MARDO-525426 format. One record per atom (N, C-alpha, C): x, y, z; residue in one letter. Coordinates in Angstrom, 1 decimal, m for minus. Layout:
MARDO-525426
> X Y Z type
> X Y Z A
...
***
This chain:
MARDO-525426
> X Y Z type
> 1.5 3.3 32.5 M
> 0.5 3.0 31.5 M
> 0.4 1.6 31.1 M
> m0.8 1.0 31.0 A
> m0.9 m0.4 30.7 A
> m0.5 m0.6 29.2 A
> m0.1 m1.9 28.9 I
> 0.4 m2.2 27.5 I
> m0.7 m1.9 26.5 I
> m1.9 m2.3 26.9 R
> m3.1 m2.0 26.0 R
> m3.2 m0.6 25.7 R
> m3.2 0.3 26.7 D
> m3.3 1.7 26.5 D
> m2.1 2.3 25.7 D
> m0.9 1.7 26.0 D
> 0.2 2.2 25.2 D
> 0.1 1.9 23.8 D
> m0.3 0.6 23.4 L
> m0.5 0.2 22.0 L
> m1.5 1.1 21.3 L
> m2.6 1.4 22.0 E
> m3.7 2.2 21.4 E
> m3.2 3.6 21.2 E
> m2.4 4.2 22.1 K
> m1.9 5.5 22.0 K
> m0.9 5.6 20.8 K
> 0.0 4.6 20.7 Q
> 0.9 4.5 19.5 Q
> 0.1 4.4 18.2 Q
> m0.9 3.5 18.2 G
> m1.7 3.3 17.0 G
> m2.4 4.6 16.5 G
> m2.9 5.3 17.5 K
> m3.6 6.6 17.1 K
> m2.6 7.6 16.6 K
> m1.4 7.6 17.1 W
> m0.4 8.5 16.6 W
> 0.0 8.1 15.2 W
> 0.1 6.8 14.9 L
> 0.4 6.3 13.6 L
> m0.7 6.6 12.6 L
> m2.0 6.6 13.1 L
> m3.1 6.9 12.2 L
> m3.0 8.3 11.7 L
> m2.5 9.2 12.6 K
> m2.4 10.6 12.2 K
> m1.2 10.9 11.4 K
> 0.0 10.4 11.8 Y
> 1.3 10.7 11.2 Y
> 2.0 9.5 10.6 Y
> 1.3 8.4 10.5 G
> 2.0 7.2 10.1 G
> 2.5 7.2 8.7 G
> 1.8 7.9 7.8 N
> 2.3 8.0 6.4 N
> 3.7 8.7 6.3 N
> 3.8 9.8 7.1 V
> 5.1 10.5 7.1 V
> 6.2 9.6 7.7 V
> 5.9 8.9 8.7 A
> 6.9 8.0 9.4 A
> 7.3 6.9 8.5 A
> 6.3 6.3 7.7 L
> 6.6 5.2 6.8 L
> 7.5 5.7 5.7 L
> 7.2 6.8 5.1 L
> 8.0 7.4 4.0 L
> 9.4 7.6 4.5 L
> 9.6 8.1 5.7 F
> 10.9 8.3 6.3 F
> 11.7 7.0 6.4 F
> 11.0 6.0 6.9 I
> 11.6 4.6 7.0 I
> 12.0 4.1 5.7 I
> 11.2 4.2 4.7 L
> 11.5 3.8 3.3 L
> 12.7 4.5 2.8 L
> 12.7 5.8 3.0 L
> 13.8 6.7 2.5 L
> 15.2 6.2 3.2 L
> 15.1 6.0 4.5 V
> 16.3 5.5 5.2 V
> 16.8 4.1 4.6 V
> 15.8 3.2 4.4 L
> 16.2 1.9 3.8 L
> 16.8 2.1 2.4 L
> 16.2 3.0 1.6 L
> 16.7 3.2 0.3 L
> 18.2 3.7 0.3 L
> 18.5 4.7 1.2 I
> 19.8 5.2 1.4 I
> 20.8 4.1 1.8 I
> 20.3 3.2 2.7 I
> 21.2 2.1 3.1 I
> 21.4 1.1 2.0 I
> 20.4 0.9 1.2 L
> 20.5 0.0 0.0 L
> 21.5 0.5 m1.0 L
> 21.4 1.8 m1.3 V
> 22.4 2.4 m2.2 V
> 23.8 2.4 m1.7 V
> 23.9 2.6 m0.4 G
> 25.2 2.6 0.2 G
> 25.9 1.2 0.2 G
> 25.0 0.2 0.4 L
> 25.5 m1.2 0.4 L
> 25.9 m1.6 m1.1 L
> 25.2 m1.1 m2.0 Y
> 25.5 m1.4 m3.4 Y
> 26.8 m0.8 m3.8 Y
> 27.1 0.4 m3.4 E
> 28.3 1.1 m3.7 E
> 29.5 0.4 m3.1 E
> 29.4 m0.2 m1.9 T
> 30.5 m0.8 m1.3 T
> 30.7 m2.3 m1.7 T
> 29.6 m3.0 m2.0 A
> 29.7 m4.4 m2.4 A
> 28.7 m4.7 m3.6 A
> 28.9 m4.2 m4.8 P
> 28.0 m4.4 m5.9 P
> 27.8 m5.8 m6.3 P
> 28.8 m6.7 m6.0 D
> 28.7 m8.1 m6.4 D
> 27.6 m8.8 m5.7 D
> 27.2 m8.3 m4.5 R
> 26.2 m9.0 m3.7 R
> 24.8 m8.8 m4.4 R
> 24.6 m7.9 m5.2 F
> 23.3 m7.6 m5.9 F
> 23.4 m8.1 m7.3 F
> 23.5 m9.4 m7.5 Y
> 23.7 m10.0 m8.8 Y
> 22.5 m9.8 m9.7 Y
> 21.3 m9.7 m9.2 L
> 20.1 m9.4 m10.0 L
> 20.2 m8.1 m10.7 L
> 20.9 m7.1 m10.1 W
> 21.1 m5.8 m10.7 W
> 22.1 m5.8 m11.8 W
> 23.0 m6.8 m11.8 Q
> 24.0 m6.9 m12.8 Q
> 23.7 m7.8 m13.9 Q
> 22.6 m8.5 m13.9 S
> 22.3 m9.5 m14.9 S
> 21.4 m8.9 m16.0 S
> 21.4 m9.7 m17.1 G
> 20.6 m9.2 m18.2 G
> 19.1 m9.4 m18.0 G
> 18.7 m10.1 m17.0 S
> 17.3 m10.3 m16.7 S
> 16.8 m9.3 m15.7 S
> 17.5 m8.2 m15.5 K
> 17.1 m7.1 m14.6 K
> 15.7 m6.6 m14.9 K
> 15.4 m6.3 m16.1 N
> 14.1 m5.7 m16.5 N
> 13.0 m6.7 m16.2 N
> 13.2 m8.0 m16.5 L
> 12.2 m9.0 m16.2 L
> 11.9 m9.1 m14.7 L
> 13.0 m9.1 m14.0 Y
> 12.8 m9.2 m12.5 Y
> 12.1 m7.9 m12.0 Y
> 12.3 m6.8 m12.6 Q
> 11.6 m5.6 m12.2 Q
> 10.1 m5.7 m12.4 Q
> 9.8 m6.3 m13.6 Y
> 8.4 m6.4 m13.9 Y
> 7.7 m7.4 m12.9 Y
> 8.4 m8.4 m12.5 L
> 7.8 m9.3 m11.5 L
> 7.6 m8.6 m10.2 L
> 8.5 m7.7 m9.8 C
> 8.3 m6.9 m8.6 C
> 7.1 m5.9 m8.7 C
> 7.0 m5.4 m9.9 I
> 5.9 m4.5 m10.2 I
> 4.5 m5.2 m10.1 I
> 4.5 m6.4 m10.6 L
> 3.3 m7.3 m10.5 L
> 2.9 m7.5 m9.0 L
> 3.9 m7.6 m8.2 C
> 3.6 m7.8 m6.7 C
> 2.9 m6.6 m6.2 C
> 3.4 m5.4 m6.6 S
> 2.8 m4.1 m6.1 S
> 1.4 m4.0 m6.7 S
> 1.3 m4.3 m8.0 L
> 0.0 m4.2 m8.6 L
> m1.1 m5.2 m8.0 L
> m0.6 m6.3 m7.6 F
> m1.5 m7.3 m6.9 F
> m2.0 m6.6 m5.6 F
> m1.1 m6.0 m4.9 G
> m1.6 m5.2 m3.7 G
> m2.6 m4.2 m4.0 G
> m2.3 m3.4 m5.1 L
> m3.2 m2.4 m5.5 L
> m4.6 m3.0 m5.9 L
> m4.6 m4.1 m6.6 A
> m5.8 m4.8 m6.9 A
> m6.7 m5.1 m5.7 A
> m6.0 m5.6 m4.6 I
> m6.7 m5.9 m3.4 I
> m7.3 m4.6 m2.8 I
> m6.6 m3.5 m2.9 R
> m7.1 m2.2 m2.4 R
> m8.3 m1.7 m3.2 R
> m8.2 m1.9 m4.5 V
> m9.3 m1.5 m5.4 V
> m10.5 m2.3 m5.1 V
> m10.4 m3.6 m4.9 A
> m11.5 m4.5 m4.6 A
> m12.1 m4.1 m3.3 A
> m11.3 m3.5 m2.4 A
> m11.9 m3.1 m1.0 A
> m12.6 m1.8 m1.1 A
> m12.0 m0.8 m1.7 V
> m12.6 0.5 m1.8 V
> m13.7 0.7 m2.8 V
> m13.6 m0.2 m3.9 G
> m14.6 m0.1 m5.0 G
> m16.0 m0.3 m4.6 G
> m16.2 m1.0 m3.5 H
> m17.6 m1.4 m3.1 H
> m18.0 m0.6 m1.8 H
> m17.3 0.5 m1.5 T
> m17.7 1.3 m0.4 T
> m18.3 2.6 m0.9 T
> m19.3 3.2 m0.2 P
> m20.0 4.3 m0.7 P
> m19.5 5.7 m0.3 P
> m18.6 5.7 0.8 I
> m18.2 7.0 1.3 I
> m17.0 7.5 0.6 I
> m16.7 8.9 0.7 K
> m15.5 9.5 0.2 K
> m14.3 9.0 0.9 K
> m13.2 8.9 0.3 P
> m12.0 8.6 1.0 P
> m11.7 9.6 2.1 P
> m11.4 9.1 3.3 H
> m11.1 10.0 4.4 H
> m9.7 10.1 4.7 H
> m9.3 11.1 5.5 S
> m7.9 11.2 5.9 S
> m7.6 10.2 7.0 S
> m6.3 9.9 7.2 P
> m6.0 8.9 8.2 P
> m6.1 9.3 9.6 P
> m6.8 10.4 9.9 G
> m6.9 10.8 11.3 G
> m8.0 10.0 12.1 G
> m7.9 10.1 13.4 V
> m8.7 9.3 14.3 V
> m10.2 9.8 14.2 V
> m10.4 11.1 14.0 K
> m11.7 11.6 14.0 K
> m12.5 11.1 12.8 K
> m11.9 11.1 11.6 S
> m12.5 10.6 10.4 S
> m12.8 9.1 10.5 S
> m11.9 8.4 11.1 L
> m12.0 6.9 11.2 L
> m13.3 6.6 12.1 L
> m13.5 7.4 13.1 A
> m14.6 7.1 14.0 A
> m16.0 7.2 13.3 A
> m16.0 7.9 12.1 M
> m17.2 8.1 11.4 M
> m17.4 7.1 10.3 M
> m16.4 6.2 10.2 E
> m16.4 5.2 9.1 E
> m17.5 4.1 9.4 E
> m18.1 3.7 8.3 K
> m19.1 2.7 8.4 K
> m18.5 1.3 8.6 K
> m19.2 0.5 9.3 H
> m18.7 m0.9 9.5 H
> m19.0 m1.8 8.3 H
> m18.1 m2.0 7.5 F
> m18.3 m2.9 6.3 F
> m18.1 m4.3 6.6 F
> m19.0 m5.2 6.1 T
> m19.0 m6.6 6.5 T
> m19.1 m7.5 5.2 T
> m19.1 m6.9 4.0 T
> m19.3 m7.7 2.8 T
> m18.1 m7.5 1.9 T
> m18.0 m8.3 0.8 G
> m16.9 m8.2 m0.1 G
> m15.6 m8.7 0.6 G
> m14.5 m8.0 0.4 L
> m13.3 m8.4 1.1 L
> m13.4 m8.3 2.6 L
> m14.2 m7.4 3.1 Y
> m14.3 m7.3 4.5 Y
> m15.1 m8.5 5.2 Y
> m15.6 m9.3 4.4 S
> m16.3 m10.5 4.9 S
> m15.3 m11.7 5.1 S
> m14.1 m11.6 4.5 I
> m13.1 m12.6 4.7 I
> m11.9 m12.2 5.5 I
> m11.7 m10.9 5.7 M
> m10.6 m10.4 6.5 M
> m11.0 m9.0 7.0 M
> m10.5 m8.6 8.2 R
> m10.9 m7.4 8.8 R
> m10.1 m6.2 8.3 R
> m8.9 m6.4 7.8 H
> m8.1 m5.3 7.3 H
> m7.5 m5.5 5.9 H
> m8.4 m5.5 4.9 P
> m7.9 m5.8 3.5 P
> m7.0 m4.7 3.0 P
> m7.2 m3.4 3.5 K
> m6.3 m2.4 3.0 K
> m4.9 m2.5 3.5 K
> m4.7 m3.0 4.7 L
> m3.4 m3.2 5.2 L
> m2.7 m4.4 4.5 L
> m3.5 m5.4 4.1 V
> m2.9 m6.5 3.3 V
> m2.5 m6.0 2.0 V
> m3.3 m5.1 1.4 A
> m3.0 m4.5 0.1 A
> m1.7 m3.7 0.2 A
> m1.5 m2.9 1.3 H
> m0.3 m2.1 1.4 H
> 0.9 m3.0 1.6 H
> 0.7 m4.1 2.2 F
> 1.9 m5.0 2.4 F
> 2.5 m5.4 1.1 F
> 1.6 m5.8 0.1 F
> 2.1 m6.2 m1.2 F
> 2.6 m5.0 m2.0 F
> 1.9 m3.9 m1.9 I
> 2.3 m2.7 m2.6 I
> 3.8 m2.3 m2.3 I
> 4.1 m2.3 m1.0 F
> 5.4 m1.9 m0.5 F
> 6.4 m3.0 m0.7 F
> 5.9 m4.3 m0.7 L
> 6.8 m5.4 m0.8 L
> 7.5 m5.4 m2.2 L
> 6.8 m4.9 m3.2 G
> 7.4 m4.9 m4.6 G
> 8.7 m4.1 m4.6 G
> 8.8 m2.9 m4.2 P
> 10.1 m2.2 m4.2 P
> 11.1 m2.9 m3.4 P
> 10.7 m3.5 m2.2 V
> 11.7 m4.2 m1.4 V
> 12.3 m5.4 m2.1 V
> 11.5 m6.0 m2.9 L
> 12.0 m7.2 m3.6 L
> 13.0 m6.9 m4.7 L
> 13.1 m5.6 m5.1 V
> 14.0 m5.2 m6.2 V
> 15.5 m5.6 m5.8 V
> 15.8 m5.5 m4.5 S
> 17.2 m5.8 m4.1 S
> 17.5 m7.2 m4.3 S
> 16.5 m8.1 m4.2 G
> 16.8 m9.5 m4.3 G
> 17.4 m10.1 m3.1 G
> 17.5 m9.4 m2.0 K
> 18.1 m9.9 m0.8 K
> 17.1 m10.4 0.2 K
> 17.3 m11.6 0.7 V
> 16.3 m12.2 1.7 V
> 16.2 m11.4 2.9 V
> 17.3 m10.9 3.5 W
> 17.3 m10.2 4.7 W
> 16.6 m8.9 4.6 W
> 16.6 m8.3 3.4 H
> 15.8 m7.0 3.2 H
> 14.3 m7.3 3.4 H
> 13.9 m8.5 2.8 I
> 12.5 m8.9 2.8 I
> 12.1 m9.2 4.3 I
> 12.9 m9.9 5.0 F
> 12.7 m10.2 6.4 F
> 12.5 m9.0 7.2 F
> 13.5 m8.0 7.0 F
> 13.4 m6.8 7.8 F
> 12.2 m6.0 7.5 F
> 11.8 m6.0 6.2 Y
> 10.5 m5.3 5.8 Y
> 9.3 m5.9 6.5 Y
> 9.2 m7.2 6.5 I
> 8.1 m7.9 7.2 I
> 8.0 m7.6 8.6 I
> 9.2 m7.5 9.3 L
> 9.2 m7.2 10.7 L
> 8.8 m5.8 11.0 L
> 9.3 m4.8 10.2 V
> 8.9 m3.4 10.4 V
> 7.4 m3.3 10.1 V
> 6.9 m3.9 9.0 F
> 5.5 m3.7 8.6 F
> 4.6 m4.3 9.7 F
> 5.0 m5.4 10.3 Y
> 4.2 m6.0 11.3 Y
> 4.1 m5.1 12.6 Y
> 5.3 m4.6 13.0 L
> 5.3 m3.8 14.2 L
> 4.5 m2.5 14.0 L
> 4.6 m2.0 12.7 Y
> 4.0 m0.7 12.4 Y
> 2.4 m0.9 12.3 Y
> 2.0 m1.9 11.6 N
> 0.5 m2.1 11.4 N
> m0.2 m2.8 12.6 N
> 0.6 m3.5 13.4 E
> 0.0 m4.1 14.6 E
> m0.7 m3.0 15.5 E
> 0.0 m1.9 15.6 R
> m0.6 m0.8 16.4 R
> m1.7 m0.1 15.7 R
> m1.6 0.0 14.4 I
> m2.7 0.7 13.7 I
> m4.0 m0.2 13.7 I
> m3.8 m1.5 13.6 M
> m5.0 m2.4 13.7 M
> m5.6 m2.3 15.1 M
> m4.7 m2.3 16.1 F
> m5.2 m2.2 17.5 F
> m6.0 m0.9 17.7 F
> m5.5 0.2 17.2 A
> m6.2 1.5 17.4 A
> m7.5 1.5 16.6 A
> m7.5 1.1 15.4 R
> m8.7 1.1 14.6 R
> m9.8 0.2 15.2 R
> m9.4 m1.0 15.7 E
> m10.4 m1.9 16.2 E
> m10.9 m1.3 17.6 E
> m10.1 m0.7 18.3 S
> m10.6 m0.1 19.6 S
> m11.6 1.0 19.3 S
> m11.4 1.8 18.3 I
> m12.3 2.9 17.9 I
> m13.6 2.3 17.4 I
> m13.5 1.2 16.6 L
> m14.7 0.6 16.0 L
> m15.5 m0.1 17.1 L
> m14.8 m0.7 18.0 I
> m15.5 m1.4 19.1 I
> m16.3 m0.3 20.0 I
> m15.7 0.8 20.2 N
> m16.3 1.9 21.0 N
> m17.5 2.4 20.2 N
> m17.5 2.4 18.9 K
> m18.6 2.9 18.1 K
> m19.7 1.9 17.9 K
> m19.3 0.7 17.5 F
> m20.4 m0.3 17.2 F
> m20.6 m1.4 18.2 F
> m19.7 m1.4 19.3 G
> m20.0 m2.2 20.4 G
> m20.0 m3.7 20.1 G
> m20.9 m4.4 20.6 F
> m21.0 m5.9 20.6 F
> m21.1 m6.4 19.1 F
> m21.8 m5.6 18.3 R
> m22.0 m6.0 16.9 R
> m20.6 m6.1 16.2 R
> m19.7 m5.2 16.4 Y
> m18.4 m5.3 15.8 Y
> m17.6 m6.5 16.5 Y
> m17.7 m6.6 17.8 S
> m16.9 m7.7 18.5 S
> m17.3 m9.0 18.0 S
> m18.6 m9.2 17.8 R
> m19.1 m10.5 17.4 R
> m18.7 m10.8 15.9 R
> m18.6 m9.8 15.1 W
> m18.2 m10.0 13.7 W
> m16.7 m10.3 13.7 W
> m15.9 m9.6 14.6 A
> m14.4 m9.7 14.6 A
> m14.0 m11.1 15.1 A
> m14.9 m11.7 15.9 E
> m14.6 m13.1 16.4 E
> m14.6 m14.1 15.3 E
> m15.4 m13.9 14.3 K
> m15.5 m14.9 13.2 K
> m14.5 m14.6 12.0 K
> m14.3 m13.3 11.8 V
> m13.5 m12.9 10.6 V
> m12.0 m12.7 11.0 V
> m11.1 m13.3 10.3 P
> m9.6 m13.2 10.7 P
> m9.2 m11.8 10.3 P
> m8.1 m11.3 11.0 A
> m7.6 m10.0 10.8 A
> m7.0 m9.8 9.4 A
> m6.0 m10.6 9.0 I
> m5.3 m10.4 7.7 I
> m5.2 m11.6 6.8 I
> m5.3 m12.8 7.4 I
> m5.2 m14.0 6.6 I
> m6.7 m14.4 6.2 I
> m7.0 m14.2 4.9 P
> m8.4 m14.4 4.5 P
> m9.0 m15.8 4.7 P
> m10.2 m15.8 5.0 N
> m11.0 m17.1 5.1 N
> m12.0 m17.0 4.0 N
> m11.7 m17.6 2.8 I
> m12.6 m17.5 1.6 I
> m14.0 m18.1 1.8 I
> m14.1 m19.0 2.8 Y
> m15.4 m19.6 3.0 Y
> m16.4 m18.7 3.7 Y
> m15.9 m17.6 4.2 L
> m16.8 m16.6 4.8 L
> m17.3 m15.5 3.8 L
> m16.9 m15.6 2.6 Y
> m17.1 m14.6 1.6 Y
> m18.6 m14.3 1.4 Y
> m19.0 m13.0 1.4 R
> m20.3 m12.6 1.1 R
> m20.3 m11.5 0.0 R
> m21.2 m11.6 m0.9 K
> m21.2 m10.7 m2.0 K
> m21.4 m9.3 m1.6 K
> m20.6 m8.3 m2.2 P
> m20.7 m6.9 m1.7 P
> m22.2 m6.4 m1.9 P
> m22.6 m5.5 m0.9 E
> m23.9 m5.0 m1.0 E
> m24.0 m3.9 m2.1 E
> m22.9 m3.2 m2.4 L
> m23.0 m2.2 m3.4 L
> m22.2 m2.6 m4.6 L
> m22.7 m2.1 m5.8 S
> m22.0 m2.4 m7.0 S
> m20.6 m1.7 m7.1 S
> m19.8 m2.1 m7.9 F
> m18.4 m1.6 m8.0 F
> m18.5 m0.1 m8.6 F
> m17.8 0.8 m7.8 N
> m17.8 2.2 m8.2 N
> m16.6 2.5 m8.9 N
> m16.6 2.4 m10.3 L
> m15.5 2.6 m11.1 L
> m15.0 4.1 m11.0 L
> m15.9 5.0 m11.0 K
> m15.5 6.4 m10.9 K
> m14.7 6.7 m9.7 K
> m15.2 6.2 m8.6 K
> m14.4 6.4 m7.3 K
> m13.1 5.8 m7.3 K
> m12.9 4.6 m7.9 V
> m11.7 3.9 m8.0 V
> m10.7 4.7 m8.8 V
> m11.2 5.2 m10.0 V
> m10.3 6.0 m10.9 V
> m9.8 7.2 m10.2 V
> m10.7 8.0 m9.5 L
> m10.3 9.2 m8.9 L
> m9.4 9.0 m7.7 L
> m9.6 7.9 m7.0 Q
> m8.9 7.7 m5.7 Q
> m7.6 6.9 m5.9 Q
> m7.6 6.0 m6.8 E
> m6.5 5.0 m6.9 E
> m5.5 5.3 m8.0 E
> m5.8 6.3 m8.9 T
> m4.9 6.6 m9.9 T
> m3.5 7.1 m9.4 T
> m3.6 7.9 m8.3 G
> m2.4 8.4 m7.6 G
> m1.6 7.2 m7.1 G
> m2.2 6.2 m6.5 H
> m1.4 5.0 m6.1 H
> m0.8 4.3 m7.2 H
> m1.5 4.2 m8.3 L
> m1.0 3.5 m9.5 L
> 0.2 4.3 m10.1 L
> 0.1 5.6 m10.1 A
> 1.2 6.4 m10.6 A
> 2.4 6.3 m9.7 A
> 2.1 6.3 m8.4 A
> 3.2 6.3 m7.4 A
> 4.0 5.0 m7.5 A
> 3.3 3.9 m7.8 I
> 4.0 2.6 m8.0 I
> 5.0 2.6 m9.1 I
> 4.6 3.1 m10.3 F
> 5.5 3.2 m11.4 F
> 6.6 4.2 m11.3 F
> 6.3 5.3 m10.6 I
> 7.3 6.3 m10.4 I
> 8.4 5.8 m9.4 I
> 8.0 5.1 m8.4 I
> 9.0 4.5 m7.4 I
> 9.9 3.5 m8.1 I
> 9.3 2.7 m9.0 F
> 10.1 1.7 m9.7 F
> 11.0 2.4 m10.7 F
> 10.5 3.4 m11.3 S
> 11.4 4.2 m12.3 S
> 12.6 4.8 m11.5 S
> 12.3 5.4 m10.3 A
> 13.4 6.0 m9.5 A
> 14.4 4.9 m9.1 A
> 13.9 3.7 m8.8 L
> 14.8 2.6 m8.4 L
> 15.7 2.2 m9.6 L
> 15.0 2.2 m10.8 D
> 15.7 1.8 m12.0 D
> 16.9 2.8 m12.3 D
> 16.6 4.1 m12.1 I
> 17.6 5.1 m12.3 I
> 18.8 4.9 m11.3 I
> 18.5 4.6 m10.1 L
> 19.5 4.4 m9.1 L
> 20.3 3.2 m9.4 L
> 19.6 2.1 m9.9 I
> 20.3 0.9 m10.3 I
> 21.4 1.2 m11.4 I
> 20.9 1.9 m12.4 E
> 21.8 2.2 m13.5 E
> 22.9 3.1 m13.1 E
> 22.6 4.0 m12.1 L
> 23.6 5.0 m11.7 L
> 24.8 4.3 m11.1 L
> 24.6 3.2 m10.4 F
> 25.7 2.5 m9.7 F
> 26.0 1.2 m10.4 F
> 25.4 0.9 m11.5 N
> 25.7 m0.4 m12.2 N
> 26.9 m0.3 m13.2 N
> 27.9 m1.0 m12.9 E
> 29.1 m1.0 m13.7 E
> 28.9 m1.5 m15.1 E
> 28.0 m2.5 m15.3 K
> 27.8 m3.1 m16.6 K
> 26.9 m2.2 m17.5 K
> 26.2 m1.2 m16.9 K
> 25.3 m0.3 m17.7 K
> 24.4 m1.0 m18.6 K
> 23.5 m1.9 m18.1 I
> 22.6 m2.6 m18.9 I
> 21.7 m1.7 m19.7 I
> 21.3 m0.6 m19.1 G
> 20.4 0.4 m19.8 G
> 19.2 0.6 m19.0 G
> 18.6 1.8 m19.1 H
> 17.4 2.1 m18.4 H
> 16.2 1.3 m19.0 H
> 15.2 1.1 m18.1 N
> 14.0 0.4 m18.6 N
> 13.1 1.5 m19.1 N
> 13.2 1.7 m20.4 C
> 12.5 2.8 m21.1 C
> 10.9 2.6 m21.1 C
> 10.4 1.4 m21.3 P
> 9.0 1.3 m21.2 P
> 8.4 1.6 m19.9 P
> 9.2 1.2 m18.8 L
> 8.7 1.5 m17.5 L
> 8.7 3.0 m17.2 L
> 9.7 3.7 m17.7 M
> 9.7 5.2 m17.5 M
> 8.6 5.9 m18.3 M
> 8.3 5.3 m19.5 L
> 7.2 5.9 m20.3 L
> 5.8 5.7 m19.6 L
> 5.6 4.5 m19.1 I
> 4.4 4.3 m18.4 I
> 4.3 5.2 m17.1 I
> 5.4 5.4 m16.5 S
> 5.4 6.3 m15.3 S
> 5.0 7.7 m15.7 S
> 5.5 8.2 m16.8 C
> 5.2 9.6 m17.2 C
> 3.7 9.7 m17.6 C
> 3.2 8.6 m18.3 I
> 1.7 8.6 m18.6 I
> 0.9 8.6 m17.4 I
> 1.2 7.8 m16.4 M
> 0.4 7.7 m15.2 M
> 0.5 9.0 m14.4 M
> 1.7 9.6 m14.4 A
> 1.8 10.9 m13.6 A
> 1.0 12.0 m14.3 A
> 1.0 12.1 m15.6 V
> 0.2 13.1 m16.3 V
> m1.3 12.8 m16.1 V
> m1.7 11.6 m16.1 L
> m3.1 11.2 m15.9 L
> m3.6 11.6 m14.5 L
> m2.7 11.4 m13.5 Y
> m3.0 11.7 m12.1 Y
> m3.2 13.2 m12.0 Y
> m2.3 14.0 m12.6 L
> m2.3 15.4 m12.5 L
> m3.6 16.0 m13.2 L
> m4.0 15.4 m14.3 I
> m5.2 15.8 m15.0 I
> m6.4 15.6 m14.1 I
> m6.5 14.4 m13.4 L
> m7.6 14.1 m12.6 L
> m7.6 14.9 m11.3 L
> m6.5 15.5 m10.9 K
> m6.5 16.4 m9.8 K
> m7.0 17.8 m10.0 K
> m7.2 18.1 m11.3 V
> m7.8 19.4 m11.7 V
> m9.3 19.4 m11.5 V
> m9.8 20.1 m10.5 P
> m11.3 20.1 m10.2 P
> m12.1 20.3 m11.5 P
> m11.7 21.2 m12.3 A
> m12.5 21.6 m13.5 A
> m12.7 20.4 m14.4 A
> m11.6 19.6 m14.6 V
> m11.7 18.4 m15.4 V
> m12.6 17.4 m14.9 V
> m12.5 17.2 m13.6 V
> m13.4 16.2 m12.9 V
> m14.8 16.6 m13.0 V
> m15.1 17.9 m12.8 K
> m16.4 18.4 m12.8 K
> m17.0 18.3 m14.2 K
> m16.2 18.5 m15.2 R
> m16.7 18.4 m16.6 R
> m17.0 17.0 m17.0 R
> m16.3 16.1 m16.4 M
> m16.6 14.6 m16.6 M
> m17.8 14.2 m15.8 M
> m18.2 15.0 m14.9 G
> m19.4 14.6 m14.1 G
> m19.1 13.5 m13.1 G
> m17.8 13.4 m12.7 W
> m17.4 12.4 m11.8 W
> m17.4 12.9 m10.3 W
> m18.5 13.1 m9.8 K
> m18.6 13.5 m8.4 K
> m19.0 12.3 m7.6 K
> m18.3 12.1 m6.5 I
> m18.6 11.0 m5.6 I
> m19.2 11.5 m4.3 I
***
């Protein structure tokens, strides 16, 4: 099998099952992180210092920055959120305005910063380097598969657009105003789950930090309170009757 075909095949598999694979990788990394902290807690000085909560908030800001990029990308798109399967992707419209006018894969850039936040919690440079390497290898195949599908669907029109627009490093000079106005209802319904997940993940990390922290600095109570509020809000929005009563149909 040619390398091109192999990359496309791997990318299509990741489009279908990549979320499960990524969660498995993150779980393994978390287990390794906890194991390292148990054996050598002095290496994680940020976890032992009084500025632990402040550093956590900085990491959360990194994830929220990624979420803001995702919101800016999906907020100006008219279609319902689709599953990550290849079939649904083939029906996706070719967006060329807004963030899509300065980079071809704004959602992947958003996900990079969203997942980078929890990785930064350890404060270890080699964790960050390993994350960047895994993320690159993981998403390189996804980008390849997506663009192959879009080229087959839109042909020369997509190829000509892709020649001008960079893949992930934005070129702000190419920016074009979005064709559609910002859809707040869609963003609230679609992205509240991601917002809740960010705070829940950081709360879980905070619990693990304190579980193995000999100095027992204390849990980040405001973070846990926000996580509970976000989780309740997400569950409310998942109830069809509530959404229907609000008239928020997309």
